[in-house]
C-alpha positions as CSV (number, residue, x, y, z in Angstrom):
1,M,-39.3,-47.6,37.8
2,S,-41.7,-48.2,40.6
3,L,-41.2,-51.2,42.9
4,P,-43.6,-54.2,43.0
5,C,-45.5,-54.8,46.2
6,G,-43.4,-56.4,48.9
7,T,-40.0,-55.2,47.5
8,R,-38.0,-52.8,49.7
9,N,-34.9,-50.7,49.4
10,Y,-32.2,-51.2,51.9
11,S,-29.8,-48.5,50.8
12,Y,-30.0,-45.0,49.4
13,A,-28.1,-46.1,46.2
14,T,-30.8,-48.7,45.6
15,D,-33.6,-46.2,46.3
16,I,-32.4,-43.7,43.7
17,A,-31.7,-46.3,41.0
18,I,-33.9,-46.1,38.0
19,I,-34.0,-49.9,37.5
20,R,-34.2,-51.8,40.8
21,T,-35.4,-55.4,40.4
22,K,-34.2,-58.4,38.4
23,T,-37.5,-58.4,36.5
24,Q,-37.1,-54.8,35.6
25,W,-33.5,-55.5,34.4
26,V,-34.6,-58.4,32.2
27,M,-37.4,-56.3,30.7
28,F,-35.1,-53.4,30.1
29,I,-32.4,-55.5,28.4
30,A,-35.1,-57.2,26.3
31,F,-36.5,-53.8,25.3
32,L,-33.0,-52.6,24.2
33,L,-32.4,-55.7,22.2
34,L,-35.8,-55.3,20.5
35,I,-35.2,-51.6,19.7
36,F,-31.6,-52.1,18.3
37,S,-32.7,-55.1,16.2
38,F,-35.3,-53.1,14.2
39,P,-33.0,-52.4,11.2
40,F,-32.6,-56.2,10.6
41,Y,-36.3,-56.9,9.9
42,F,-38.0,-53.5,9.3
43,P,-38.3,-52.0,5.8
44,R,-36.7,-48.7,5.0
45,F,-40.1,-46.8,5.3
46,W,-40.5,-47.8,8.9
47,L,-36.9,-47.1,9.7
48,D,-37.5,-43.6,8.3
49,V,-40.5,-43.3,10.7
50,M,-38.5,-44.5,13.6
51,N,-35.7,-42.0,12.9
52,L,-38.3,-39.2,12.9
53,I,-39.7,-40.6,16.2
54,G,-36.3,-40.6,17.8
55,I,-35.6,-37.0,16.7
56,T,-39.0,-35.8,17.9
57,I,-38.5,-37.5,21.3
58,I,-35.3,-35.5,21.9
59,A,-37.1,-32.3,21.0
60,I,-40.1,-33.1,23.3
61,I,-37.8,-34.1,26.2
62,G,-36.4,-30.5,26.0
63,L,-39.8,-29.1,25.9
64,N,-40.9,-31.2,28.9
65,I,-38.0,-29.9,31.0
66,L,-39.1,-26.3,30.2
67,V,-42.9,-26.7,30.3
68,G,-43.5,-29.9,32.2
69,Y,-41.0,-29.6,35.0
70,C,-40.4,-25.9,35.3
71,G,-43.8,-24.6,34.1
72,Q,-42.4,-22.1,31.6
73,L,-44.8,-22.2,28.6
74,S,-42.9,-22.1,25.3
75,I,-44.6,-22.1,21.9
76,G,-41.5,-21.5,19.8
77,H,-39.7,-24.9,20.1
78,A,-39.5,-25.4,16.3
79,G,-37.6,-22.2,16.0
80,F,-34.9,-23.4,18.4
81,M,-34.7,-26.6,16.5
82,A,-34.0,-24.5,13.4
83,V,-31.0,-22.9,15.2
84,G,-29.5,-26.3,15.8
85,A,-30.2,-27.5,12.3
86,Y,-28.7,-24.5,10.6
87,T,-25.7,-24.4,13.0
88,T,-24.9,-28.0,12.0
89,A,-25.3,-27.3,8.3
90,I,-23.1,-24.3,8.4
91,L,-20.4,-25.7,10.6
92,T,-20.0,-29.0,8.8
93,A,-20.2,-27.5,5.3
94,N,-18.2,-24.2,5.7
95,F,-15.8,-25.1,8.5
96,Q,-15.5,-28.9,8.1
97,I,-16.1,-29.4,11.8
98,P,-16.7,-33.1,12.8
99,F,-20.3,-34.1,13.3
100,L,-20.1,-34.8,17.0
101,L,-18.6,-31.4,17.8
102,A,-21.1,-29.7,15.5
103,L,-23.9,-31.6,17.3
104,L,-22.7,-30.3,20.7
105,L,-22.1,-26.7,19.4
106,S,-25.6,-26.8,17.8
107,G,-27.1,-27.6,21.1
108,I,-25.1,-24.9,22.9
109,A,-26.1,-22.3,20.2
110,A,-29.8,-23.1,20.6
111,G,-29.4,-23.1,24.4
112,L,-27.8,-19.6,24.3
113,I,-30.6,-18.3,22.0
114,G,-33.0,-19.8,24.5
115,L,-31.4,-17.9,27.3
116,L,-31.9,-14.7,25.4
117,F,-35.6,-15.3,25.1
118,G,-35.8,-16.7,28.6
119,V,-34.8,-13.4,30.2
120,P,-38.4,-12.0,30.1
121,S,-39.4,-14.9,32.4
122,M,-38.0,-12.7,35.2
123,R,-40.9,-10.3,34.7
124,V,-43.7,-12.2,32.9
125,K,-45.1,-15.7,33.0
126,G,-48.0,-17.8,31.7
127,F,-49.7,-16.5,28.6
128,Y,-47.4,-13.4,28.3
129,L,-44.3,-15.6,28.4
130,A,-45.9,-17.8,25.7
131,I,-46.2,-14.7,23.5
132,T,-42.4,-14.0,24.0
133,T,-41.6,-17.5,22.8
134,I,-43.9,-17.1,19.8
135,A,-41.9,-14.0,19.0
136,A,-38.7,-16.1,19.1
137,Q,-40.2,-18.5,16.6
138,F,-41.0,-15.8,14.1
139,I,-37.7,-13.8,14.7
140,I,-35.5,-16.9,14.2
141,I,-37.3,-17.9,11.0
142,W,-37.3,-14.3,9.7
143,I,-33.5,-14.2,10.2
144,I,-33.1,-17.5,8.4
145,N,-35.2,-16.3,5.5
146,H,-33.4,-13.0,5.1
147,W,-29.7,-13.8,6.0
148,T,-29.4,-15.3,2.5
149,D,-25.6,-15.1,2.4
150,V,-25.3,-17.7,5.1
151,T,-28.6,-19.6,5.2
152,K,-29.6,-19.4,1.4
153,G,-33.0,-18.2,2.5
154,S,-36.0,-20.2,1.2
155,M,-33.7,-22.4,-1.0
156,G,-32.3,-24.0,2.1
157,L,-29.0,-25.7,2.8
158,G,-27.7,-29.2,1.9
159,V,-26.3,-31.2,4.8
160,D,-23.8,-34.1,4.5
161,A,-24.5,-37.3,6.2
162,A,-23.1,-37.6,9.7
163,S,-19.7,-39.4,10.2
164,I,-17.7,-40.4,13.2
165,G,-14.1,-41.2,12.2
166,P,-14.3,-43.9,9.4
167,L,-18.0,-44.5,10.1
168,S,-20.4,-42.8,7.8
169,F,-24.1,-42.8,8.6
170,D,-25.4,-42.5,5.1
171,S,-28.2,-45.1,5.1
172,E,-31.5,-45.3,7.0
173,A,-30.2,-48.3,9.1
174,S,-26.9,-46.6,10.1
175,Q,-28.8,-43.3,10.8
176,Y,-31.2,-45.3,13.0
177,F,-28.4,-46.6,15.2
178,L,-27.0,-43.1,15.5
179,I,-30.3,-41.4,16.3
180,I,-31.6,-44.0,18.7
181,S,-28.3,-44.1,20.6
182,I,-28.3,-40.3,21.1
183,T,-32.0,-40.5,22.0
184,A,-31.3,-43.1,24.7
185,L,-28.6,-40.9,26.2
186,C,-30.9,-37.9,26.2
187,V,-33.7,-39.9,27.9
188,L,-31.2,-41.1,30.5
189,F,-30.0,-37.6,31.2
190,A,-33.5,-36.1,31.4
191,T,-34.7,-38.9,33.7
192,N,-31.7,-38.3,36.1
193,L,-32.2,-34.6,35.9
194,A,-35.7,-34.9,37.1
195,R,-34.5,-36.7,40.2
196,S,-31.6,-34.2,40.9
197,R,-31.5,-31.0,42.9
198,A,-32.1,-29.0,39.8
199,G,-35.1,-31.1,38.9
200,R,-36.7,-30.7,42.3
201,A,-36.0,-26.9,42.0
202,F,-37.8,-26.8,38.6
203,I,-40.8,-28.5,40.1
204,A,-40.9,-26.1,43.1
205,V,-40.8,-23.1,40.7
206,R,-43.6,-24.7,38.6
207,D,-45.8,-25.4,41.5
208,N,-45.3,-22.1,43.4
209,D,-42.5,-19.7,42.4
210,L,-43.1,-17.4,45.4
211,A,-42.9,-20.3,47.9
212,A,-39.8,-21.6,46.1
213,E,-38.1,-18.2,46.4
214,V,-39.0,-18.0,50.2
215,M,-37.3,-21.5,50.5
216,G,-34.1,-20.0,49.1
217,I,-34.3,-21.2,45.5
218,N,-33.0,-18.6,43.0
219,V,-36.1,-18.7,40.8
220,F,-34.7,-16.6,37.9
221,S,-31.5,-18.7,37.7
222,Y,-33.5,-22.0,37.5
223,K,-35.8,-20.5,34.9
224,L,-32.9,-19.6,32.8
225,L,-31.3,-23.0,33.3
226,A,-34.6,-24.6,32.2
227,F,-34.6,-22.5,29.1
228,F,-31.0,-23.4,28.3
229,L,-31.6,-27.1,28.7
230,G,-34.9,-27.2,26.9
231,C,-33.5,-25.3,23.9
232,F,-30.2,-27.3,24.1
233,F,-32.2,-30.5,23.5
234,A,-34.1,-28.7,20.7
235,G,-30.8,-27.8,19.1
236,I,-29.6,-31.5,19.3
237,A,-32.9,-32.6,17.7
238,G,-32.5,-30.0,15.0
239,S,-28.9,-31.1,14.3
240,L,-29.9,-34.7,13.9
241,F,-32.9,-33.7,11.8
242,A,-30.6,-31.8,9.4
243,Q,-28.2,-34.7,8.8
244,W,-31.1,-37.1,8.5
245,R,-33.0,-35.1,5.9
246,G,-29.9,-34.0,4.0
247,H,-31.5,-30.7,3.1
248,I,-33.2,-28.2,5.3
249,T,-35.4,-25.1,4.6
250,P,-37.3,-22.7,6.9
251,E,-40.5,-24.7,6.0
252,D,-39.2,-27.6,8.1
253,F,-39.5,-25.5,11.3
254,T,-42.9,-23.8,11.1
255,F,-45.1,-22.4,13.9
256,Q,-47.5,-25.3,13.2
257,Q,-44.7,-27.7,14.3
258,S,-44.3,-25.8,17.5
259,I,-48.0,-26.2,18.2
260,L,-47.7,-29.9,17.4
261,Y,-44.9,-30.3,19.9
262,I,-47.0,-28.8,22.7
263,G,-49.9,-31.1,21.7
264,I,-47.6,-34.1,21.8
265,L,-46.4,-33.2,25.3
266,I,-49.9,-32.8,26.6
267,I,-51.0,-36.1,25.1
268,G,-48.0,-37.9,26.5
269,G,-48.1,-36.3,29.9
270,L,-46.6,-33.1,31.3
271,G,-43.8,-33.4,33.8
272,T,-43.2,-37.2,33.5
273,S,-40.2,-39.1,32.2
274,I,-42.2,-41.5,30.1
275,G,-44.8,-39.0,28.8
276,P,-42.7,-37.5,25.9
277,I,-41.8,-41.0,24.6
278,I,-45.3,-42.3,24.7
279,G,-46.8,-39.1,23.2
280,V,-44.3,-39.0,20.3
281,V,-44.8,-42.7,19.4
282,F,-48.6,-42.3,19.6
283,I,-48.8,-39.2,17.4
284,R,-46.2,-40.1,14.9
285,L,-47.8,-43.5,14.3
286,L,-51.2,-41.9,14.2
287,E,-49.9,-39.6,11.4
288,Q,-48.7,-42.6,9.4
289,F,-52.0,-44.4,9.9
290,V,-54.0,-41.3,8.7
291,T,-51.6,-40.9,5.7
292,L,-52.2,-44.5,4.7
293,L,-55.9,-44.2,5.3
294,A,-56.3,-41.1,3.1
295,P,-56.3,-42.9,-0.3
296,L,-58.9,-45.3,1.0
297,V,-61.2,-42.5,2.1
298,E,-60.9,-40.8,-1.3
299,R,-61.9,-44.1,-3.1
300,S,-64.7,-44.8,-0.7
301,F,-66.2,-41.3,-0.8
302,P,-65.6,-39.9,-4.3
303,D,-68.0,-37.0,-3.7
304,I,-65.9,-35.3,-1.0
305,P,-64.0,-32.1,-2.0
306,S,-60.6,-32.6,-3.6
307,G,-57.8,-32.6,-1.1
308,F,-60.1,-33.2,1.8
309,A,-58.6,-36.6,2.6
310,T,-55.0,-35.5,2.3
311,G,-55.7,-32.8,5.0
312,L,-57.1,-35.3,7.5
313,S,-53.9,-35.4,9.7
314,P,-54.3,-31.9,11.3
315,M,-58.0,-32.5,11.8
316,V,-57.4,-35.9,13.5
317,F,-54.7,-34.4,15.7
318,G,-57.1,-31.6,16.8
319,L,-59.8,-34.2,17.6
320,V,-57.3,-36.3,19.6
321,M,-56.2,-33.2,21.5
322,V,-59.7,-32.3,22.5
323,V,-60.4,-35.9,23.6
324,F,-57.4,-36.0,25.8
325,L,-58.0,-32.6,27.3
326,V,-61.5,-33.7,28.3
327,L,-61.1,-37.3,29.2
328,E,-57.4,-37.7,30.2
329,P,-55.8,-34.3,30.9
330,R,-52.9,-36.1,32.6
331,G,-52.0,-37.8,29.3
332,L,-51.0,-41.3,28.4
333,A,-48.3,-41.4,31.1
334,H,-51.2,-41.6,33.7
335,R,-52.6,-44.6,31.8
336,W,-49.1,-46.1,31.9
337,N,-48.9,-45.6,35.7
338,L,-52.3,-47.3,36.2
339,F,-51.0,-50.2,34.1
340,K,-47.9,-50.5,36.2
341,A,-50.0,-50.4,39.4
342,S,-51.9,-53.4,38.1
343,Y,-48.7,-55.1,37.0
344,R,-47.3,-54.9,40.5
345,M,-50.2,-57.0,41.7
346,W,-49.3,-59.9,39.2
347,P,-47.6,-62.9,40.8
348,F,-44.5,-62.8,38.5
349,S,-43.7,-59.2,39.3
350,Y,-42.2,-60.2,42.7
């Protein structure tokens, strides 16, 4: 967090801390208490939405590492989520592997697949690398659809609810605590990664890979690391998605979802710690608003074509994307930084 005007750091440990003032600590603790108290007063429907938000945040954090920090354009993120989801489903059902171990192995499996498709980044970049990741999306889904002995193809796989020892996460409230806890750990890891040696190397590669190489950075190694970490987070998100839904099919991981994730990242803010969180919350809540608004539109305009109102969500998302690209290309994170700058001028921020 940024420091309010007049506050100074007197040690390196204080300077690199994420939370540095008493006011920030109070706000952070209050925020955690608010987040973890949601199941006590929110209905099941909104807990379901919050669970989806948490899972999506983890996926977008991985995409932000790959695209936002390292500058490697990926348009196949939903495919890597599918790897994590099906790995969890197969390991827990066929091999009775505990959920936490299956969660970790799912992330590693997706990361290794990401490494395979990250190898072309040694020779290609930009639009051409994006085509490679699109190929990953279609190859992964094709394998899932046709490896029916293992994946059951279009019929999908059932997934048991997650459990840790005697604790079973078989309700929306219990799943909420599991998903939000893992989301918080992923946010913490990604925030610290951006401030580490690897994070600075990612940014150098993104800004100018030739200059980074001249400075002694092994560009290809860091690109592969970014692919592994980005896809690792996608695998974690896919694993959580599988146990949350209880049943997965290839239709849950479409190319349209991959495009949606890129859009969310752009709207939230590329290469920022807070951008993925703000972008996911904004888009997922907007989806719910449009869904609730559709019946009202159908009643108010009975002459519109059948099904027009139910298809409003993609249209609204497209309009929002255009508006942000034109008016605020740096995303909602930039607006947040402007708000913090004004907050530091308030008397109580000292």
